[in-house]
C-alpha positions in Angstrom: -0.3 0.0 0.2 2.2 2.4 1.1 4.4 1.2 -2.4 0.9 2.3 -4.4 1.0 5.8 -2.4 4.0 6.7 -2.8 4.2 5.7 -6.8 0.8 8.0 -6.6 2.2 10.8 -5.0 5.3 11.2 -7.6 2.8 11.7 -10.8 3.2 15.5 -11.3 -0.7 17.1 -10.8 -1.5 17.6 -14.1 -1.7 13.6 -15.5 -4.9 14.4 -13.1 -6.0 17.2 -14.4 -5.4 15.7 -18.0 -6.9 11.9 -16.8 -10.1 13.6 -15.8 -10.1 16.1 -18.8 -10.0 12.8 -20.9 -12.7 11.2 -19.0 -14.9 14.0 -19.5 -14.2 13.7 -23.0 -15.0 10.6 -23.7 -18.2 11.3 -21.7 -19.0 13.7 -24.0 -18.3 11.7 -27.3 -20.8 9.0 -26.2 -23.3 10.9 -24.4 -26.4 11.7 -26.7 -28.3 14.2 -24.8 -25.8 17.4 -26.1 -25.0 18.0 -29.3 -22.1 20.7 -28.7 -20.3 18.8 -26.2 -20.9 15.4 -29.0 -19.0 17.2 -31.5 -16.6 19.7 -29.8 -15.3 17.2 -26.9 -14.5 19.7 -24.0 -15.2 22.8 -25.5 -18.7 22.7 -25.6 -18.6 23.0 -22.1 -17.6 26.8 -22.6 -20.5 27.3 -24.4 -22.8 26.0 -21.5 -20.6 27.9 -19.3 -20.9 31.1 -21.1 -24.5 31.0 -21.9 -25.2 30.8 -17.9 -23.5 33.9 -17.1 -24.8 35.6 -19.9 -27.4 38.4 -18.4 -24.9 39.1 -15.6 -22.2 39.7 -18.5 -24.7 41.8 -20.3 -25.6 43.2 -17.3 -22.2 44.9 -15.9 -20.4 45.1 -19.4 -22.3 45.0 -22.7 -25.7 46.6 -22.6 -25.8 50.3 -22.1 -27.4 52.3 -18.9 -30.6 52.9 -21.2 -31.1 49.4 -23.1 -32.0 46.6 -20.4 -35.5 45.8 -19.7 -37.4 45.4 -18.0 -35.1 47.7 -15.2 -32.4 49.2 -16.8 -28.9 49.9 -15.2 -30.4 53.8 -14.5 -33.6 52.6 -12.5 -31.9 50.3 -10.4 -29.3 52.7 -9.7 -31.4 55.3 -8.5 -33.5 52.1 -6.4 -30.3 51.5 -4.9 -29.1 54.6 -4.0 -32.4 56.2 -2.8 -32.9 52.5 -0.3 -28.9 53.2 0.7 -29.8 56.8 1.3 -26.8 58.1 -0.4 -26.4 60.6 -3.7 -29.2 59.0 -6.5 -28.9 62.5 -8.6 -27.1 62.5 -11.9 -24.6 65.3 -13.0 -23.6 66.8 -16.6 -27.2 66.3 -18.2 -29.8 63.7 -18.9 -28.4 60.9 -21.2 -32.5 60.0 -21.6 -33.0 60.8 -25.4 -35.5 63.2 -25.0 -37.2 63.1 -28.2 -37.6 59.2 -28.4 -41.1 58.3 -28.5 -42.9 57.7 -25.5 -40.9 60.0 -23.4 -43.0 62.0 -20.2 -42.4 65.5 -19.8 -44.2 66.8 -16.9 -45.5 70.2 -17.6 -44.2 72.5 -15.0 -45.5 75.4 -13.8 -44.1 79.0 -13.6 -44.2 79.9 -9.5 -44.3 76.5 -8.2 -46.3 75.5 -5.0 -45.6 77.6 -2.0 -45.3 75.8 1.4 -46.6 77.9 4.0 -44.1 77.4 7.8 -46.8 75.1 9.0 -47.8 73.1 5.9 -47.4 69.0 6.9 -44.7 69.2 3.9 -42.7 71.8 5.7 -42.5 69.1 8.7 -42.0 65.9 7.3 -41.2 65.7 3.2 -42.6 62.4 3.4 -46.2 62.9 4.2 -48.8 61.5 1.6 -50.9 59.8 1.7 -53.8 58.7 -0.1 -56.7 61.4 -1.0 -59.5 58.8 -1.4 -60.9 56.3 0.9 -61.3 52.8 0.5 -64.9 51.4 1.2 -65.9 55.5 2.0 -68.9 55.1 -0.9 -69.8 51.5 0.0 -70.0 52.4 3.8 -67.6 49.1 5.1 -67.8 49.0 8.9 -63.9 49.2 8.5 -62.7 51.8 5.5 -59.4 52.4 5.1 -57.3 55.3 3.9 -53.6 53.9 2.7 -51.2 56.6 4.4 -48.9 56.2 1.7 -49.1 56.7 -2.2 -46.5 54.3 -2.9 -47.1 50.6 -1.5 -45.3 46.4 -1.6 -47.5 44.9 -3.8 -49.0 40.9 -4.5 -45.0 38.7 -3.9 -46.3 35.9 -1.6 -44.5 34.0 0.8 -43.6 30.8 -0.7 -42.2 33.0 -4.0 -39.8 35.1 -1.9 -38.2 33.7 1.1 -39.4 34.7 4.6 -36.2 37.0 5.3 -37.7 39.0 2.3 -41.5 39.5 3.5 -39.9 39.6 6.6 -38.3 43.1 5.4 -40.8 44.5 3.3 -43.3 44.0 6.4 -40.9 46.0 9.0 -39.9 48.5 6.1 -43.4 49.3 5.8 -44.5 49.8 9.0 -41.3 52.4 9.0 -42.7 54.1 6.1 -46.5 54.1 6.9 -47.4 51.9 3.5 -49.1 48.9 3.5 -47.9 45.0 2.4 -49.9 42.9 0.1 -49.7 39.1 0.9 -49.6 38.1 -2.6 -51.8 35.1 -3.1 -49.7 32.8 -1.1 -51.6 33.2 1.9 -51.0 35.0 5.7 -47.3 34.2 7.0 -45.8 35.0 10.3 -43.4 36.8 8.3 -46.7 38.8 7.4 -47.2 40.3 11.2 -43.8 42.8 11.8 -46.4 45.5 12.5 -46.9 47.1 8.8 -50.9 47.6 7.2 -51.8 44.0 5.4 -53.2 43.4 2.1 -55.0 40.2 2.2 -54.4 38.8 -0.8 -55.8 35.6 -2.5 -56.5 34.1 -6.1 -58.1 30.8 -7.3 -56.1 28.7 -4.8 -57.4 30.6 -2.2 -54.5 29.2 -0.2 -55.1 30.3 4.0 -58.9 30.3 3.2 -59.2 27.4 1.5 -61.3 23.8 2.4 -59.4 20.7 2.1 -60.7 20.1 -1.7 -59.7 23.6 -2.7 -62.5 25.6 -2.5 -63.1 28.9 -0.8 -63.6 28.7 3.4 -66.1 32.3 4.4 -65.0 30.6 7.7 -61.6 30.8 7.6 -61.7 34.0 5.7 -63.2 35.7 8.7 -60.9 33.5 11.8 -58.1 35.4 9.5 -59.4 39.2 9.8 -60.7 38.3 13.5 -57.2 37.3 14.4 -55.2 39.5 12.8 -56.3 43.4 12.8 -53.7 44.8 11.2 -55.2 43.3 8.1 -57.1 46.1 6.7 -58.2 45.3 3.1 -59.3 42.3 0.7 -58.4 41.8 -2.7 -59.7 39.2 -4.5 -57.3 38.3 -8.0 -58.9 37.9 -11.4 -55.6 38.2 -13.3 -52.2 39.2 -13.2 -50.0 41.2 -15.8 -47.8 38.4 -16.3 -50.0 35.6 -16.9 -53.8 36.7 -17.1 -56.1 33.9 -17.8 -52.8 31.1 -15.7 -52.7 30.2 -12.3 -49.9 30.8 -10.4 -47.0 28.6 -10.8 -45.0 28.0 -7.9 -42.6 25.3 -8.0 -42.5 22.1 -6.0 -38.5 23.6 -5.4 -40.1 26.1 -3.4 -42.8 24.6 -1.0 -41.3 23.4 2.2 -43.3 21.9 5.0 -44.0 25.9 6.2 -45.3 26.7 3.1 -47.4 23.8 2.5 -49.1 24.1 6.5 -49.3 28.2 4.9 -51.3 27.4 1.9 -52.8 23.7 2.6 -50.9 22.2 -0.2 -48.0 19.3 -0.4 -44.6 19.5 -0.2 -42.7 19.1 -2.8 -44.9 19.2 -5.1 -45.6 22.4 -8.0 -48.6 23.9 -7.0 -50.5 25.3 -10.4 -53.6 27.6 -9.1 -57.2 27.3 -11.5 -57.3 29.2 -14.3 -60.9 31.0 -12.7 -62.7 30.9 -9.7 -65.1 28.5 -8.4 -66.4 30.9 -5.5 -68.1 32.7 -8.5 -68.6 31.8 -12.3 -69.7 35.3 -13.8 -69.4 39.1 -13.2 -72.9 38.6 -11.0 -71.7 36.5 -9.2 -68.5 37.8 -8.5 -70.5 41.4 -7.4 -72.8 39.2 -4.5 -69.3 37.7 -3.6 -67.3 40.8 -2.7 -70.5 42.0 -0.9 -70.4 38.9 0.8 -67.1 39.2 2.3 -67.1 43.0 2.9 -70.2 42.3 4.7 -69.0 39.4 6.7 -65.3 40.9 7.9 -66.4 44.8 7.2 -63.4 45.2 4.9 -63.1 46.9 1.9 -62.5 44.5 -0.9 -61.0 44.9 -4.2 -60.3 43.4 -6.9 -56.8 43.1 -9.2 -56.7 41.8 -12.9 -54.7 43.2 -16.1 -56.6 44.4 -18.8 -57.6 42.7 -22.2 -61.4 42.5 -23.3 -64.0 45.1 -22.1 -67.4 43.3 -22.5 -67.3 42.0 -18.9 -65.8 45.2 -17.2 -68.8 47.1 -18.6 -70.5 44.6 -17.4 -69.6 45.2 -14.0 -69.5 49.0 -14.5 -73.3 48.9 -15.2 -74.4 46.9 -12.2 -72.1 49.0 -10.3 -74.2 51.9 -11.8 -78.1 50.2 -11.2 -77.0 48.8 -7.7 -74.4 50.4 -5.9 -72.7 47.5 -5.0 -69.2 46.2 -6.2 -65.8 46.5 -5.7 -64.1 49.8 -3.2 -61.1 49.6 -5.1 -59.1 47.9 -8.0 -55.7 47.1 -8.5 -54.9 47.6 -12.5 -51.5 45.7 -13.6 -49.9 45.7 -16.8 -48.8 43.2 -19.2 -44.7 44.0 -18.4 -45.4 43.2 -14.3 -43.2 40.9 -12.6 -43.8 36.9 -11.5 -41.9 34.2 -10.3 -42.3 32.4 -12.7 -44.9 32.2 -16.6 -44.7 30.9 -19.8 -43.0 33.5 -21.8 -46.3 33.1 -24.3 -48.2 34.4 -21.2 -45.5 37.0 -20.0 -44.6 38.6 -23.4 -47.6 38.6 -25.4 -51.4 38.0 -23.1 -53.0 41.7 -21.4 -52.4 45.3 -22.3 -49.1 46.8 -21.1 -50.6 49.4 -17.9 -50.6 52.6 -19.1 -53.2 51.1 -22.4 -54.6 48.8 -19.8 -55.6 51.5 -17.7 -56.6 53.9 -20.0 -59.6 51.3 -21.6 -61.0 51.2 -17.8 -60.7 54.5 -16.7 -62.3 55.7 -19.6 -65.1 53.3 -19.1 -65.7 53.8 -15.4 -65.6 57.2 -16.3 -68.3 56.8 -18.9 -70.8 55.2 -15.9 -70.1 58.0 -13.8 -68.1 55.7 -11.2 -64.8 57.2 -10.6 -65.0 58.8 -7.5 -66.4 55.9 -5.4 -63.7 53.4 -7.0 -60.4 54.1 -5.8 -57.7 53.0 -8.5 -54.6 51.1 -8.2 -52.0 50.9 -10.7 -49.5 48.1 -10.6 -46.4 47.9 -13.0 -43.0 49.3 -13.4 -44.6 52.9 -11.7 -42.2 52.9 -8.6 -40.3 55.9 -10.3 -41.8 59.7 -9.5 -42.3 60.6 -12.7 -44.1 57.7 -13.9 -46.0 58.0 -10.9 -47.2 61.6 -11.8 -48.3 60.1 -15.0 -50.4 57.3 -13.7 -51.7 59.8 -11.2 -52.9 62.2 -14.1 -54.2 59.4 -15.8 -56.4 58.9 -12.5 -54.2 56.8 -9.9 -55.3 57.0 -6.5 -51.9 54.7 -5.1 -49.2 52.5 -6.9 -47.9 49.6 -6.1 -44.3 48.1 -6.4 -43.0 44.7 -6.5 -39.8 44.5 -8.7 -38.9 47.8 -7.6 -39.4 47.0 -3.8 -37.6 43.5 -4.4 -34.9 45.7 -5.5 -34.8 48.0 -2.7 -33.7 45.1 -0.6 -31.0 43.7 -2.3 -32.3 42.0 -5.5 -30.1 42.2 -9.0 -32.4 41.1 -11.6 -30.5 38.4 -11.8 -33.7 36.6 -13.7 -34.0 33.1 -12.0 -36.4 33.5 -9.7 -38.6 30.5 -10.9 -35.3 28.3 -10.0 -35.2 28.2 -6.5 -31.4 29.6 -6.9 -32.2 32.8 -6.3 -28.5 34.5 -5.7 -29.8 37.4 -3.1 -32.4 34.8 -1.0 -35.0 37.0 -2.1 -36.4 34.9 -4.2 -35.7 31.1 -3.0 -36.5 29.2 0.0 -33.0 28.1 0.5 -31.5 28.9 3.7 -28.8 28.7 2.9 -28.4 31.9 0.1 -32.0 33.7 2.7 -29.7 33.9 5.6 -27.5 36.5 3.6 -30.5 39.1 4.3 -30.2 41.7 6.6 -33.2 41.8 8.0 -33.4 45.2 10.3 -31.2 46.5 7.6 -33.2 45.6 5.0 -36.3 46.9 6.7 -34.7 50.2 6.3 -33.7 50.4 2.9 -37.4 49.4 1.8 -38.6 52.2 4.1 -35.8 54.6 3.0 -36.9 53.7 -0.7 -40.4 55.2 0.3 -39.2 58.3 1.5 -37.3 59.0 -1.0 -39.6 57.8 -3.2 -42.6 60.3 -1.6 -40.3 63.2 -1.3 -39.6 63.3 -5.1 -42.8 63.1 -6.1 -44.3 66.0 -3.6 -41.6 67.6 -4.8 -42.7 67.4 -8.7 -46.0 67.8 -7.7 -45.0 71.0 -6.7 -42.5 72.0 -9.4 -46.1 71.6 -11.2 -47.9 73.8 -8.8 -50.0 71.4 -6.3 -50.3 70.4 -3.2 -51.4 66.9 -3.4 -50.6 64.2 -6.3 -54.1 63.6 -7.2 -54.3 67.2 -7.9 -52.5 66.5 -11.6 -54.4 67.1 -14.6 -54.2 64.6 -17.9 -52.6 67.8 -19.9 -50.0 68.7 -17.5 -48.3 65.3 -18.7 -46.8 65.5 -22.6 -46.3 62.0 -24.5 -43.8 62.3 -27.2 -45.6 61.7 -30.4 -42.3 62.9 -33.0 -41.7 66.6 -33.0 -43.3 69.2 -30.3 -45.5 69.9 -32.7 -47.3 66.4 -32.9 -46.5 66.1 -29.2 -50.2 65.3 -27.1 -51.3 66.1 -23.3 -52.7 63.1 -21.7 -56.1 63.9 -23.1 -55.7 64.1 -26.8 -53.5 60.8 -26.4 -56.0 58.6 -24.5 -58.6 60.5 -25.5 -60.3 61.1 -21.9 -60.9 63.6 -18.9 -59.6 62.3 -15.7 -62.4 63.2 -13.1 -61.2 66.0 -10.2 -60.6 63.9 -6.8 -62.0 65.2 -4.1 -59.2 67.3 -2.2 -59.2 70.3 0.3 -55.5 70.3 1.8 -53.1 68.0 3.0 -53.7 69.8 6.6 -57.0 68.1 5.9 -55.4 65.1 5.1 -53.2 64.9 8.0 -56.1 65.9 10.5 -57.8 62.8 9.1 -54.9 60.8 9.3 -54.6 61.3 13.0 -58.2 60.9 13.6 -57.7 57.4 12.6 -57.7 58.4 8.7 -61.4 56.3 7.6 -62.9 60.2 7.3 -63.5 61.4 4.0 
């Protein structure tokens, strides 16, 4: 034995390397799964290596500052700097082509809005509540005014890690925002001080019977047990995959997630494409009213927009009966998801700006825009984009991927693999342990605070006190040159309904009184 070990020890290291490479080459030649490796032994592996790191290489070394999608380097950099309270300014002027098609311009006033010394924004530069109250028109027992115009959109525990969800919830508590649970149920990580909008889809996770149908009793128990749940959102569809149920890969489903959702460990969860609790618009309205009556909370719906026939039916029912959703979350086709088929993500449903235009214009025709709180969702987490959205009729925006980036997401785009390198979209304990919850919650809060501060400053520059006052003709969109550019009202062919608003001081008093007075 000693002789053999001595002999092996005398062999140069490079011989072992050659032997290993030889075995790999033989394996490549005789395997039939990968053509490139068969035809080009050893060298073929380099191709797969480069392909695997291609997105990262392009992100950092190839793509220019404004080129990438879904979010380019400038957009990501602004979020990162805002979340860290670093310098998020840019020098030497914009590098954006301001003559490009669909570039947005905000028309500033000659004299900006002036703050007196006792104005709420003199004392708190981030004070920016919603101007409307969810559930006010339908007189719900527990109406809700969001204390922030920017909030965390629907992202479920399961799609996101426990540490990520806890960071987001603690962050919204600091920023005075709300946290939408996503359709994965209410987890302990949603229970860290932030207001919560409980969201469920066709799988009814967290409020389902053993056979997968909806349980009103479980929903009522959930609301009674968790008073921080301030509203209920029923998901009809989401922008990245409308008409297709949610997808949670089995690799992400731990025993904890299975317990919260009421599903099996390690088995892919494919939510149905449609609800079993209702089958048509009339039944949906009855379903909404039943939930509101049982829980006392405002109830809304979330959907991506495509065909309008059923939306017109809904508007007709609301107009005739006074019943229906208290808020509508409009998701755009450019919205994010943890996992979706490319054919859906790329082609099904309208982009946010087109979808919202169609829906708002329809509801305005029926005279219903004042009673609905409109929530916009689809890459709106930047002050200038938010200004355009508010000018079009939005009352609140929800952000998902922007919130993820504020707590460390690097846009690796492998959310569906359970290998998220930042620990945000994975159930790997090792990877998610890299998330420093106190630090990341502060960064989410700081991003929200910076967003609100800059949004307020843009609002004042346009001559207004609150962004709900933006009008369609305050925003222009490039069509070609300035002689052909159009204000939003002429571009999308409707006028936004004025939002009842007296002053920020009045909103401040409402917030201090509990946030529900109109």
